[in-house]
N, C-alpha and C positions, 0 to 999 in steps of 0.2 A: 132632444127627447121631450115630448109634451108631458106635462104633469097634470094628472086628473085625480082628484080626491086624495092628494098627497102621495100618489104613486107615479114614478117615472115609467111611462109605457114605452116599449121599444119603438123606435122611429122608423125602422126600415120594414117592419111587418105591416100587413093589412090591418086596418083599424079594427076590423071584426076580431082578429086574433089578438091584437094588442090590448083590447079592453079586457080580455080574459086574464090579464096579469093582475087585475084588481080582485081582491078577495071577495068572493060572493057572486062573481059574474062568470057564468059559463057560456057555452055556445048559443043556447036559446035566448038567454037574457041579453047577450051582446047584440044579437039580431034584432030583438025587440027595441032596444035602446036606440040603435041606429035608424030603425024604421020610424020611431017616434021623433027623432031629431032630424029626419029627412036627409040622411047622409049616405052616400054610396058605400057599401061594405067593402068594395074592392079598392077603395082609396087607401093610400099609405098614410101612416100616422104623421109623418113629417110634412105631408102636404096639407094638413088641416090648417084652416085659417082661425083666428081668434073667435070669430063669430060661431064657427062650427064647434069649437071646444066649449063655448058657453052653452050651446044647445045641448051638448052631451051632458054637461054638468046639470042643466035644468032637468033633463030626463032622468038622471041618477037620483034626484031629490026624492023620487017616489019609491026608491028601493033602499033596503037596509044593506049597506056594503061596508067593507074595510073595518074601521075601528068599532063602529056601532054593532056590526054583526059579530065580531070577535067577542066584544063585551057581553052581548046577549047569550052567546053560546057558553061562555064561562059562567055566567050567572045561572044558566039552566043546569050545568053540571054541579055547581055549588049547592043549588036547591035540592038536587037528587041526593047529594051526599048528606045534607043536613037533615032530610026526612028519613034517612036510613032505609031507603027502598033498596031492592035487589041491585038495580043498576048503579045506584049511588055507592053501595058497598063494593061493587066490581071496580068502579072508578077509584075509590080510596085505596084498594089493594093493587092497583095498576094491573088488572087482569082484563081479558077481553070482555066487552060489555054485551055484545050482540049474539051470544049463544054459541060461539065457536068452541071447538074442543081445546082442552088445555093439557091433556096428558102428554101429547106430543105437539110439536109446533108452537104457535103463539109466542115465538121468540122476539118478534118485533115489540110486542106489548110488555112481555115479562123481562126483557133484557137478556144479556148473555148468560149461558148456563153456568151455574155454580156447582162445582163438584165437592162433595163432602170429603174432608181430610186432605185437601190439597192446598193448605195454607202455606204461605211463604215463611220460611224460618229466618 
């Protein structure tokens, strides 16, 4: 398994698909990175030579991925919470942030339904 930016990417998949296992890299960015590194997207990840992995790493230097991107997203959320804007309040209360309805649905964000009066004795 090749290791790129601290992530083990699947060896048997095409390199274009394997790169998408890195947080912050989708199909379009994976194609751009491989084009910049001059690597055939149909090549399997285990077939990569050290030189090709170094070229991919060099191409990734221009993008915010993995730990840096996760940190940036968390800082943005903390900033919204600290300035008490509407989106920050929604984050703090763990409610949907982007305008979805909450009377029904929204179970992913709100968690399991709590029924009043159904406490265990």
